[in-house]
GUKOLDO-295540 format. One record per atom (N, C-alpha, C): residue number from 1; residue in three letters; atom name; x, y, z. Coordinates in steps of 0.05 Angstrom, whole numbers. Each point is the difference from the previous one (the first is absolute). Layout:
<sites>
+------+------+------+--------+--------+--------+
| resi | resn | name |      X |      Y |      Z |
+------+------+------+--------+--------+--------+
|  NUM |  ALA |   CA |      X |      Y |      Z |
...
+------+------+------+--------+--------+--------+
</sites>
This chain:
<sites>
+------+------+------+--------+--------+--------+
| resi | resn | name |      X |      Y |      Z |
+------+------+------+--------+--------+--------+
|    1 |  MET |    N |   3628 |   2547 |   3532 |
|    1 |  MET |   CA |     14 |      2 |     20 |
|    1 |  MET |    C |    -17 |      5 |     25 |
|    2 |  LEU |    N |    -16 |     19 |     -3 |
|    2 |  LEU |   CA |    -20 |      6 |     24 |
|    2 |  LEU |    C |    -19 |    -20 |      6 |
|    3 |  ALA |    N |    -12 |    -13 |    -17 |
|    3 |  ALA |   CA |    -18 |    -24 |      0 |
|    3 |  ALA |    C |     16 |    -23 |     15 |
|    4 |  ALA |    N |     26 |     -5 |     -9 |
|    4 |  ALA |   CA |     13 |    -22 |     16 |
|    4 |  ALA |    C |      6 |      7 |     30 |
|    5 |  ARG |    N |      7 |     25 |      2 |
|    5 |  ARG |   CA |      4 |      9 |     28 |
|    5 |  ARG |    C |    -24 |     -1 |     18 |
|    6 |  ALA |    N |    -25 |      6 |    -13 |
|    6 |  ALA |   CA |    -30 |      1 |     16 |
|    6 |  ALA |    C |     -2 |    -29 |      7 |
|    7 |  ALA |    N |      5 |    -17 |    -19 |
|    7 |  ALA |   CA |     -6 |    -29 |      3 |
|    7 |  ALA |    C |     18 |    -15 |     23 |
|    8 |  ALA |    N |     26 |     11 |     -3 |
|    8 |  ALA |   CA |     19 |    -10 |     21 |
|    8 |  ALA |    C |     -7 |     12 |     28 |
|    9 |  SER |    N |     -8 |     21 |      2 |
|    9 |  SER |   CA |     -7 |     11 |     26 |
|    9 |  SER |    C |    -25 |     -1 |     12 |
|   10 |  GLY |    N |    -19 |    -14 |    -17 |
|   10 |  GLY |   CA |    -28 |      3 |      7 |
|   10 |  GLY |    C |    -16 |     26 |     -3 |
|   11 |  SER |    N |     13 |     18 |     -9 |
|   11 |  SER |   CA |    -14 |     26 |     -4 |
|   11 |  SER |    C |    -13 |      5 |    -23 |
|   12 |  THR |    N |    -19 |     20 |     -4 |
|   12 |  THR |   CA |    -13 |      5 |    -26 |
|   12 |  THR |    C |     19 |     14 |    -15 |
|   13 |  LEU |    N |     -8 |     -1 |    -28 |
|   13 |  LEU |   CA |     19 |     13 |    -20 |
|   13 |  LEU |    C |     -2 |     31 |      8 |
|   14 |  ALA |    N |    -21 |     10 |      9 |
|   14 |  ALA |   CA |     -5 |     28 |      3 |
|   14 |  ALA |    C |     21 |      6 |     26 |
|   15 |  GLU |    N |     -2 |    -12 |     20 |
|   15 |  GLU |   CA |     19 |      4 |     24 |
|   15 |  GLU |    C |     29 |     -2 |     -7 |
|   16 |  VAL |    N |      8 |    -19 |    -18 |
|   16 |  VAL |   CA |     28 |      0 |     -8 |
|   16 |  VAL |    C |      6 |     24 |    -16 |
|   17 |  ALA |    N |    -17 |      6 |    -19 |
|   17 |  ALA |   CA |      6 |     26 |    -19 |
|   17 |  ALA |    C |      0 |     22 |     18 |
|   18 |  ALA |    N |    -16 |      8 |     16 |
|   18 |  ALA |   CA |      4 |     21 |     19 |
|   18 |  ALA |    C |     24 |      0 |     14 |
|   19 |  ARG |    N |      9 |    -21 |     14 |
|   19 |  ARG |   CA |     26 |      1 |     17 |
|   19 |  ARG |    C |     23 |      6 |    -24 |
|   20 |  ASP |    N |     -1 |    -13 |    -24 |
|   20 |  ASP |   CA |     19 |      4 |    -18 |
|   20 |  ASP |    C |      3 |     29 |     -7 |
|   21 |  ALA |    N |    -23 |     14 |     -5 |
|   21 |  ALA |   CA |      0 |     28 |     -8 |
|   21 |  ALA |    C |     11 |     17 |     21 |
|   22 |  MET |    N |     -5 |     -8 |     26 |
|   22 |  MET |   CA |     11 |     16 |     24 |
|   22 |  MET |    C |     30 |     -2 |      4 |
|   23 |  SER |    N |     10 |    -20 |    -11 |
|   23 |  SER |   CA |     31 |     -6 |      0 |
|   23 |  SER |    C |     14 |     18 |    -20 |
|   24 |  VAL |    N |    -15 |     15 |    -19 |
|   24 |  VAL |   CA |     12 |     18 |    -18 |
|   24 |  VAL |    C |      0 |     25 |     11 |
|   25 |  PRO |    N |     21 |     17 |      1 |
|   25 |  PRO |   CA |      3 |     25 |     10 |
|   25 |  PRO |    C |    -22 |     21 |    -13 |
|   26 |  ALA |    N |     -7 |     -8 |    -23 |
|   26 |  ALA |   CA |    -21 |     16 |    -12 |
|   26 |  ALA |    C |    -28 |     -6 |      9 |
|   27 |  TRP |    N |      1 |    -23 |     16 |
|   27 |  TRP |   CA |    -26 |    -10 |     12 |
|   27 |  TRP |    C |    -23 |     -9 |    -16 |
|   28 |  ARG |    N |      8 |     -5 |    -26 |
|   28 |  ARG |   CA |    -17 |    -12 |    -23 |
|   28 |  ARG |    C |     13 |    -12 |    -19 |
|   29 |  PRO |    N |     -9 |    -17 |    -17 |
|   29 |  PRO |   CA |     11 |    -11 |    -27 |
|   29 |  PRO |    C |      2 |     22 |    -19 |
|   30 |  ALA |    N |     13 |     -8 |    -19 |
|   30 |  ALA |   CA |      0 |     22 |    -22 |
|   30 |  ALA |    C |    -23 |     -7 |    -18 |
|   31 |  THR |    N |     -7 |     22 |    -15 |
|   31 |  THR |   CA |    -24 |      0 |    -19 |
|   31 |  THR |    C |     13 |     -7 |    -28 |
|   32 |  ALA |    N |    -17 |    -14 |    -16 |
|   32 |  ALA |   CA |     11 |     -4 |    -29 |
|   32 |  ALA |    C |      9 |     21 |    -12 |
|   33 |  ASP |    N |    -11 |     24 |      3 |
|   33 |  ASP |   CA |     10 |     25 |     -9 |
|   33 |  ASP |    C |     26 |      9 |      8 |
|   34 |  GLU |    N |      8 |     -3 |     24 |
|   34 |  GLU |   CA |     24 |      6 |      8 |
|   34 |  GLU |    C |     23 |    -19 |    -12 |
|   35 |  ILE |    N |     -5 |    -25 |     -1 |
|   35 |  ILE |   CA |     19 |    -19 |    -16 |
|   35 |  ILE |    C |      4 |      6 |    -30 |
|   36 |  GLY |    N |    -26 |      7 |     -8 |
|   36 |  GLY |   CA |      2 |      7 |    -28 |
|   36 |  GLY |    C |     13 |     27 |     -9 |
|   37 |  ALA |    N |     -1 |     21 |     17 |
|   37 |  ALA |   CA |     12 |     22 |     -1 |
|   37 |  ALA |    C |     30 |     -2 |     -1 |
|   38 |  THR |    N |     13 |    -21 |     17 |
|   38 |  THR |   CA |     27 |     -1 |      2 |
|   38 |  THR |    C |      9 |    -15 |    -23 |
|   39 |  VAL |    N |    -15 |    -20 |    -10 |
|   39 |  VAL |   CA |      4 |    -14 |    -27 |
|   39 |  VAL |    C |      2 |     19 |    -21 |
|   40 |  ALA |    N |    -21 |     17 |      0 |
|   40 |  ALA |   CA |     -2 |     20 |    -23 |
|   40 |  ALA |    C |     25 |     24 |     -1 |
|   41 |  PHE |    N |      7 |      5 |     26 |
|   41 |  PHE |   CA |     24 |     15 |      2 |
|   41 |  PHE |    C |     23 |    -12 |    -13 |
|   42 |  LEU |    N |      7 |    -25 |     11 |
|   42 |  LEU |   CA |     23 |    -15 |     -7 |
|   42 |  LEU |    C |      0 |     -9 |    -33 |
|   43 |  ALA |    N |    -22 |      5 |    -11 |
|   43 |  ALA |   CA |     -1 |     -7 |    -27 |
|   43 |  ALA |    C |     -1 |     27 |    -16 |
|   44 |  SER |    N |      4 |     23 |     13 |
|   44 |  SER |   CA |     -5 |     27 |    -14 |
|   44 |  SER |    C |     29 |      9 |     -5 |
|   45 |  ARG |    N |     -2 |     19 |    -18 |
|   45 |  ARG |   CA |     27 |     17 |     -6 |
|   45 |  ARG |    C |     10 |     14 |     27 |
|   46 |  ALA |    N |    -16 |      6 |     17 |
|   46 |  ALA |   CA |      5 |     13 |     27 |
|   46 |  ALA |    C |     21 |    -17 |     16 |
|   47 |  ALA |    N |     -1 |    -26 |     -4 |
|   47 |  ALA |   CA |     17 |    -19 |     14 |
|   47 |  ALA |    C |     25 |     -9 |    -17 |
|   48 |  SER |    N |      6 |     18 |    -21 |
|   48 |  SER |   CA |     16 |    -11 |    -20 |
|   48 |  SER |    C |     29 |     -1 |     13 |
|   49 |  TYR |    N |      8 |     12 |     20 |
|   49 |  TYR |   CA |     26 |      1 |     17 |
|   49 |  TYR |    C |     -1 |    -16 |     23 |
|   50 |  VAL |    N |    -23 |    -15 |      7 |
|   50 |  VAL |   CA |      1 |    -20 |     21 |
|   50 |  VAL |    C |     12 |    -28 |    -11 |
|   51 |  ASN |    N |     21 |     -7 |     14 |
|   51 |  ASN |   CA |     12 |    -22 |     -9 |
|   51 |  ASN |    C |     12 |    -17 |     21 |
|   52 |  GLY |    N |     -4 |    -25 |      4 |
|   52 |  GLY |   CA |     16 |    -19 |     17 |
|   52 |  GLY |    C |    -10 |      8 |     32 |
|   53 |  THR |    N |    -22 |      3 |      3 |
|   53 |  THR |   CA |    -11 |      4 |     28 |
|   53 |  THR |    C |    -25 |    -15 |      5 |
|   54 |  VAL |    N |     -7 |     -5 |     25 |
|   54 |  VAL |   CA |    -25 |    -14 |      7 |
|   54 |  VAL |    C |    -20 |     24 |     16 |
|   55 |  LEU |    N |    -17 |      3 |    -17 |
|   55 |  LEU |   CA |    -21 |     17 |      9 |
|   55 |  LEU |    C |    -20 |    -18 |     17 |
|   56 |  THR |    N |     -2 |      4 |     26 |
|   56 |  THR |   CA |    -19 |    -14 |     18 |
|   56 |  THR |    C |    -23 |     17 |      2 |
|   57 |  VAL |    N |    -25 |    -13 |     -6 |
|   57 |  VAL |   CA |    -25 |     11 |      4 |
|   57 |  VAL |    C |    -17 |    -16 |     14 |
|   58 |  ASP |    N |      6 |      3 |     29 |
|   58 |  ASP |   CA |    -14 |    -14 |     23 |
|   58 |  ASP |    C |     -9 |     16 |     22 |
|   59 |  GLY |    N |     -5 |     25 |     -4 |
|   59 |  GLY |   CA |    -11 |     12 |     23 |
|   59 |  GLY |    C |     19 |      4 |     24 |
|   60 |  GLY |    N |     25 |     -5 |     -1 |
|   60 |  GLY |   CA |     19 |     -2 |     18 |
|   60 |  GLY |    C |      7 |    -26 |     16 |
|   61 |  ARG |    N |    -15 |    -20 |     -9 |
|   61 |  ARG |   CA |      0 |    -25 |     14 |
|   61 |  ARG |    C |     31 |    -13 |     -1 |
|   62 |  THR |    N |     14 |      5 |    -21 |
|   62 |  THR |   CA |     27 |    -17 |     -2 |
|   62 |  THR |    C |     18 |     11 |     25 |
|   63 |  GLU |    N |     -1 |     25 |      4 |
|   63 |  GLU |   CA |     14 |     12 |     24 |
|   63 |  GLU |    C |    -10 |     -8 |     30 |
|   64 |  THR |    N |    -19 |    -16 |      1 |
|   64 |  THR |   CA |    -13 |     -8 |     26 |
|   64 |  THR |    C |      4 |    -31 |      5 |
|   65 |  ILE |    N |     12 |    -12 |    -22 |
|   65 |  ILE |   CA |      5 |    -30 |      0 |
|   65 |  ILE |    C |     28 |     -3 |     15 |
+------+------+------+--------+--------+--------+
</sites>
């Protein structure tokens, strides 16, 4: 998606990625460890009572759209 936006805007991939990261309230993209920790939690017994909900892991981006 970022590559397509870069091509369409005439920007570099690095420029588009930087703008994209700044649009996230956390000011950075998620790390693989952060996404993995969420998946591990949902797959664990600790989440056994979690049911029928959407867990948004996006650094707060959804609230800003």
